[in-house]
C-alpha positions in Angstrom: 34.5 52.9 -28.6 34.7 51.4 -25.2 36.3 48.0 -24.9 36.8 46.7 -28.5 37.5 43.2 -27.3 34.3 41.2 -26.7 35.4 38.4 -24.3 32.8 37.1 -21.8 33.5 38.1 -18.3 32.7 34.5 -17.1 35.5 33.2 -19.2 37.9 35.9 -17.9 37.1 35.0 -14.3 37.5 31.3 -15.1 40.9 31.9 -16.6 41.9 34.1 -13.7 41.4 31.2 -11.4 43.9 29.1 -13.2 46.7 27.9 -10.8 49.7 30.2 -10.7 52.0 27.2 -10.4 50.8 25.5 -13.6 53.2 22.9 -14.9 55.4 23.6 -17.9 53.3 24.3 -20.9 52.8 21.3 -23.3 53.4 21.5 -27.0 49.7 22.2 -27.6 49.8 25.0 -25.0 52.8 26.6 -26.7 50.8 26.7 -29.9 48.0 28.5 -28.1 50.5 31.0 -26.7 51.7 31.6 -30.3 48.1 32.2 -31.3 47.6 34.6 -28.4 50.7 36.6 -29.4 49.6 36.7 -33.1 46.0 37.7 -32.2 47.2 40.5 -29.8 49.5 41.9 -32.5 46.8 41.8 -35.1 44.4 43.5 -32.7 47.0 46.3 -32.1 47.4 46.7 -35.9 43.6 47.2 -36.1 43.7 49.9 -33.5 46.5 51.6 -35.4 44.4 51.6 -38.5 41.5 53.2 -36.6 43.8 55.8 -35.2 44.9 56.7 -38.8 41.2 57.1 -39.8 40.8 53.8 -41.6 37.9 52.7 -39.4 36.4 49.9 -41.5 39.5 47.8 -42.0 40.6 48.6 -38.5 37.4 47.3 -36.9 37.5 44.2 -39.1 41.0 43.5 -38.0 40.1 43.9 -34.3 37.0 41.7 -34.7 39.0 39.0 -36.4 41.8 39.2 -33.8 39.2 39.1 -30.9 37.6 36.0 -32.4 41.0 34.2 -32.6 41.9 35.2 -29.0 38.5 34.0 -27.8 38.9 30.6 -29.5 42.4 30.2 -28.2 41.3 31.1 -24.6 38.5 28.5 -24.8 40.9 25.8 -26.0 43.3 26.8 -23.2 40.7 25.9 -20.6 40.7 22.3 -21.9 44.5 22.0 -22.5 46.6 20.6 -19.7 49.4 22.9 -18.7 48.0 25.9 -20.4 48.3 29.0 -18.3 45.1 31.0 -18.4 46.8 34.0 -16.7 48.5 34.8 -20.0 45.2 35.2 -21.7 43.8 37.3 -18.8 46.9 39.6 -19.0 46.5 40.0 -22.8 42.8 40.7 -22.3 43.4 43.4 -19.8 46.1 45.1 -21.9 44.0 45.1 -25.1 40.9 46.4 -23.3 43.0 49.3 -21.8 44.3 50.1 -25.3 40.8 50.1 -26.7 39.6 52.3 -23.8 42.5 54.7 -24.5 41.5 55.0 -28.1 37.9 55.6 -27.1 39.0 58.5 -25.0 40.1 60.2 -28.1 36.5 60.5 -29.2 36.4 58.0 -32.0 32.8 57.6 -33.1 31.4 60.3 -30.7 31.2 64.0 -30.3 32.2 66.1 -27.4 29.9 68.5 -25.6 29.6 72.1 -26.6 31.1 74.5 -24.0 27.8 75.9 -22.9 26.3 72.4 -22.1 29.2 71.1 -19.9 29.9 72.1 -16.4 33.0 74.1 -15.9 35.8 71.9 -14.7 33.9 68.7 -15.5 35.1 66.2 -18.1 32.7 65.8 -21.0 31.7 62.3 -22.0 31.3 60.9 -25.5 27.7 60.3 -26.1 26.1 61.3 -29.4 25.9 58.8 -32.2 25.5 59.7 -35.9 22.1 59.1 -37.5 23.7 57.3 -40.4 23.9 54.2 -38.2 20.3 53.3 -39.2 21.5 52.6 -42.8 23.8 49.8 -41.6 21.6 46.8 -42.3 24.1 44.0 -43.0 23.7 40.8 -41.1 26.6 38.3 -41.7 27.2 39.9 -45.1 23.5 39.9 -46.1 21.1 42.9 -46.3 18.7 42.6 -43.4 16.0 44.1 -45.6 16.3 41.0 -47.8 16.3 38.6 -44.9 13.1 39.9 -43.2 10.2 38.2 -45.0 7.1 40.4 -45.0 4.7 37.5 -44.6 1.3 37.4 -42.8 2.7 37.0 -39.3 5.1 39.9 -39.7 2.5 42.1 -41.3 0.0 41.3 -38.5 2.7 42.2 -35.9 3.5 45.4 -37.8 -0.2 46.4 -37.8 -0.2 46.1 -34.0 2.9 48.1 -33.5 1.3 50.8 -35.7 -2.0 50.9 -33.8 -2.6 50.0 -30.1 1.2 49.3 -29.5 2.3 52.5 -31.2 2.9 54.3 -27.8 5.1 51.4 -26.7 7.1 51.6 -30.0 7.6 55.3 -29.7 8.6 55.0 -26.0 11.1 52.3 -27.0 12.6 54.6 -29.6 12.9 57.5 -27.1 14.5 55.3 -24.4 16.8 53.7 -27.0 18.1 57.0 -28.3 19.2 58.0 -24.8 21.2 54.7 -24.5 22.2 54.3 -28.1 25.8 55.5 -27.5 26.2 52.7 -25.0 24.5 49.9 -26.9 24.9 50.4 -30.6 28.8 50.4 -30.7 28.7 46.8 -29.3 26.5 45.7 -32.2 28.5 47.8 -34.7 31.8 46.3 -33.6 30.4 42.8 -34.2 28.9 43.6 -37.6 25.3 43.1 -36.4 22.5 45.5 -37.6 21.1 48.2 -35.4 17.6 47.3 -36.4 17.9 43.9 -34.8 19.0 45.5 -31.5 16.1 47.8 -31.6 13.6 45.1 -32.4 14.8 43.0 -29.4 14.9 46.0 -27.1 11.4 47.1 -28.1 9.8 43.7 -27.6 11.7 42.8 -24.4 11.6 45.9 -22.3 10.5 49.0 -24.2 13.9 50.3 -23.3 13.5 50.2 -19.6 16.8 48.9 -18.1 15.2 47.7 -14.9 12.5 45.7 -16.5 12.0 42.2 -14.8 9.8 39.5 -16.2 7.6 37.1 -14.3 10.1 34.3 -15.2 13.1 36.3 -13.7 14.5 37.7 -16.9 16.0 41.1 -16.3 17.5 44.2 -17.9 16.9 46.0 -21.2 17.5 42.8 -23.2 15.9 40.5 -20.6 18.6 37.9 -19.8 17.8 35.0 -17.4 20.3 34.6 -14.6 21.9 31.4 -16.0 22.1 32.7 -19.6 23.4 36.0 -18.5 26.2 34.4 -16.5 27.3 32.4 -19.5 27.9 35.7 -21.3 29.5 37.8 -18.6 26.4 39.2 -16.7 25.7 38.7 -13.0 26.2 40.2 -9.6 29.3 42.4 -9.4 30.0 44.5 -6.3 26.4 44.3 -5.3 25.0 45.2 -8.7 23.3 42.9 -11.2 25.0 43.8 -14.5 22.0 42.5 -16.5 20.7 46.0 -15.9 23.7 47.7 -17.5 22.7 48.6 -21.1 26.2 48.4 -22.5 27.1 45.1 -20.9 23.7 43.7 -21.8 24.2 44.7 -25.5 27.7 43.1 -25.4 26.2 39.9 -24.0 23.5 40.0 -26.6 26.1 40.2 -29.3 27.9 37.2 -27.9 24.7 35.2 -27.7 23.6 36.0 -31.2 27.0 35.2 -32.7 26.9 31.9 -31.0 23.3 31.2 -32.3 24.2 32.3 -35.8 27.2 30.0 -35.8 25.2 26.9 -34.9 22.0 27.9 -36.9 23.7 28.7 -40.2 23.0 32.4 -39.9 19.3 31.8 -39.9 17.7 35.1 -38.6 14.3 33.7 -37.6 15.6 30.7 -35.8 18.2 32.9 -33.9 15.4 35.3 -32.7 13.3 32.3 -31.8 16.2 30.9 -29.7 16.4 34.2 -27.8 12.9 33.8 -26.6 12.1 30.1 -26.7 15.4 28.5 -25.8 18.5 27.7 -27.9 18.0 23.9 -27.5 14.5 23.9 -28.9 15.5 26.2 -31.8 18.5 24.0 -32.7 16.4 20.9 -32.7 13.8 22.4 -34.9 16.4 23.8 -37.3 18.0 20.4 -37.7 14.7 18.6 -38.1 13.4 21.2 -40.6 16.0 20.4 -43.2 15.3 22.5 -46.2 12.0 23.8 -44.8 11.6 27.5 -44.0 11.2 28.7 -40.4 7.7 29.8 -41.5 6.6 26.4 -42.8 3.5 25.4 -40.8 5.2 22.1 -39.8 8.1 24.0 -38.3 6.5 27.2 -37.1 3.6 25.3 -35.5 6.0 23.4 -33.2 7.0 26.6 -31.4 5.4 27.7 -28.1 2.6 30.3 -28.7 4.7 33.0 -27.0 7.6 32.4 -29.4 5.3 32.3 -32.4 4.3 35.9 -31.5 7.7 37.0 -30.4 9.6 36.4 -33.7 7.1 38.5 -35.9 7.0 41.3 -33.3 10.8 41.6 -33.3 11.1 41.5 -37.1 8.3 43.9 -37.5 9.8 46.4 -35.1 13.2 46.0 -36.9 11.5 46.7 -40.3 9.7 49.8 -38.9 13.0 51.0 -37.5 14.4 50.9 -41.1 11.3 52.1 -43.0 9.2 54.4 -40.7 8.3 56.9 -43.5 6.7 54.2 -45.5 4.0 53.7 -42.8 3.5 57.3 -41.7 5.5 56.6 -38.5 7.3 59.6 -37.1 10.0 58.8 -34.6 10.5 61.9 -32.5 13.9 63.7 -32.5 15.8 62.9 -29.4 19.2 64.4 -28.4 21.0 61.3 -27.3 24.2 63.1 -26.2 25.2 62.6 -22.6 27.9 64.0 -20.3 29.2 63.3 -16.8 27.8 65.5 -14.0 29.2 65.6 -10.4 26.5 66.0 -7.7 27.2 69.0 -5.5 24.8 67.9 -2.8 23.2 64.5 -1.9 20.2 63.7 -4.0 18.2 60.7 -5.3 17.2 60.1 -8.9 13.6 60.8 -7.8 14.7 64.2 -6.3 16.7 65.1 -9.4 13.8 64.2 -11.7 11.5 66.5 -9.7 13.7 69.6 -9.5 14.9 69.3 -13.2 11.4 69.4 -14.5 11.4 69.3 -18.3 8.9 68.6 -21.1 6.6 65.6 -21.3 8.3 62.6 -19.7 10.9 64.7 -17.9 14.3 63.2 -17.1 13.5 60.3 -14.8 13.7 57.5 -17.3 16.9 58.8 -18.9 18.6 59.2 -15.5 17.4 55.8 -14.4 18.6 54.1 -17.6 22.0 55.9 -17.7 22.7 55.1 -14.1 21.3 51.6 -13.5 23.5 51.0 -10.4 21.5 53.4 -8.2 18.1 52.7 -6.7 15.8 55.7 -7.7 14.7 56.6 -4.1 18.1 56.2 -2.4 20.2 59.4 -1.8 23.4 59.5 -3.8 26.4 61.0 -2.1 27.7 64.5 -3.1 30.7 64.2 -5.3 29.3 61.2 -7.2 29.5 61.4 -11.0 26.3 60.6 -12.8 25.8 60.1 -16.6 23.2 62.5 -17.7 21.7 64.0 -20.9 23.6 67.2 -22.0 20.5 69.4 -21.2 20.7 68.4 -17.5 23.8 70.2 -16.1 22.5 73.7 -16.6 19.1 72.8 -15.3 20.7 71.2 -12.3 22.7 74.4 -11.5 19.6 76.5 -12.0 16.9 74.5 -10.2 18.4 71.7 -8.0 20.9 73.4 -5.7 18.9 76.2 -4.3 15.6 78.1 -4.7 12.0 77.2 -4.5 12.0 74.2 -6.8 15.0 72.6 -5.1 13.3 73.0 -1.7 10.0 71.6 -3.0 11.8 68.5 -4.4 13.5 67.9 -1.0 10.1 68.3 0.8 8.3 66.0 -1.6 11.0 63.3 -1.1 10.7 63.6 2.7 7.0 63.3 2.4 7.3 60.1 0.4 9.0 58.3 3.3 6.8 58.6 6.4 8.6 57.7 9.6 7.4 54.9 11.9 6.5 56.0 15.4 9.0 55.0 18.1 6.3 53.1 20.0 5.4 51.0 17.0 6.7 47.4 17.0 8.7 46.1 14.1 9.4 42.4 13.9 13.0 41.6 13.0 12.0 38.2 11.9 9.4 38.8 9.3 9.7 36.5 6.3 8.7 36.4 2.7 8.1 33.4 0.5 9.6 33.8 -3.0 7.2 33.7 -5.9 7.9 32.8 -9.5 9.5 35.8 -11.3 10.8 37.5 -8.1 14.3 38.9 -7.9 16.2 40.2 -4.8 16.1 43.7 -6.2 12.3 43.6 -6.6 11.8 42.1 -3.1 14.1 44.7 -1.6 12.2 47.6 -3.2 8.8 46.1 -2.3 9.6 45.7 1.4 11.8 48.8 1.8 14.9 46.9 2.6 18.4 48.3 2.7 19.2 46.8 -0.8 19.5 43.5 -2.5 23.1 42.9 -1.3 22.1 43.4 2.4 19.1 41.2 1.9 21.2 38.5 0.4 23.8 38.7 3.2 21.0 38.5 5.9 19.9 35.2 4.4 23.3 33.7 3.9 23.2 33.9 0.1 26.4 34.0 -1.9 26.9 35.4 -5.4 25.3 35.2 -7.9 22.5 35.3 -5.2 20.1 32.8 -6.9 16.7 32.5 -5.3 14.0 29.9 -6.1 10.2 30.0 -6.0 9.0 28.7 -2.6 12.2 29.8 -0.8 11.7 31.7 2.5 13.7 34.9 3.0 14.1 36.7 6.3 13.3 40.4 5.9 15.8 41.6 8.4 16.3 45.4 8.4 13.3 46.0 6.1 10.5 48.5 6.6 
């Protein structure tokens, strides 16, 4: 596993800002420090169990310890004299220990010798198929929680007919990212089918998907909601696009919803789409009534009334494809790290690699969300790639006719502007609803969202609003 401790980044940053010269801890703060020490020790005991092969009790111990540390950290924020730096230090230490454990290959498989580059470090990436049988949600079988009523059946009929290509595409994209996303849900005890249902409905497994409302990433977080759960601009990159971090934030979001909605699956899914405040108000007003009761269900916005059945139907088909004649294609989701031996963009690599049907563009894009697809990536950069890519790269992307054609095609896709042509340095663009800096930058051939933000005096997290005027300095 990667970091076994799920603590929101926004909370970590807030604690890091605690004054170094905090006054002597109060009695309440001392109790929180004791809780911190106990939780840290319990977490390490869980890691020790995992190392001995006792994965289930070990993970349960780490989850319980993480929850205690998180609660103590939150209370520290509101406790006078509590030194948040202690919690930050504990967080860093436990994350590192979890990462060290992951390096031992727990839960993954290493690459076969003939699929890894000589001298390169192989990366854990293949997940066991048995994961699909894990269907428990807060101790209850997900198959018993999903009610196959008329709305869910109607949604299932659409997934199996005109939306079938989208469902299959979602499956294929998910399989390439599964080793990044599923462990986050598994650690939290959430079912994989729920993750797939959300992913399929939100983005079809495209990590750079952006909605008209400004939601972004594979799990479509709005900027403010993402920031609450550790997502946002970091070193010029919007981490909402990162599949692992998005899955981690989704876990934190759902656990918070389940806690306040009494583990009600339908209301939690409705909150994900229609807003947590509305879902909570409806849940409280519903009393003993079911989510599907017309007096409750009818109060939801039309989009949410469609959204919940679509997610549950996709989750059900994920668990029972054979019952509906649905054949999910076999996808080798194993990945490795590959070092570029010459500068190349993701577009260029996708062209020279070739491959069957969809090729490798989407996998390269999803596994390396930090890089713009058309921008050259420096030689020596390590990319995360499917295990089939390194030998193809050596054969077709470094030299020979196909490598030359890929370079020529990329050059042709970027025509140069004649020297005599005038280019106004003060062109402007008025922001429309649903725009993001990344989308505007790509659309106007700018140097990147960070440069565009700096040119307009924007500070992280680089929030833009509809109607705002941006100067397109340095854009094509």
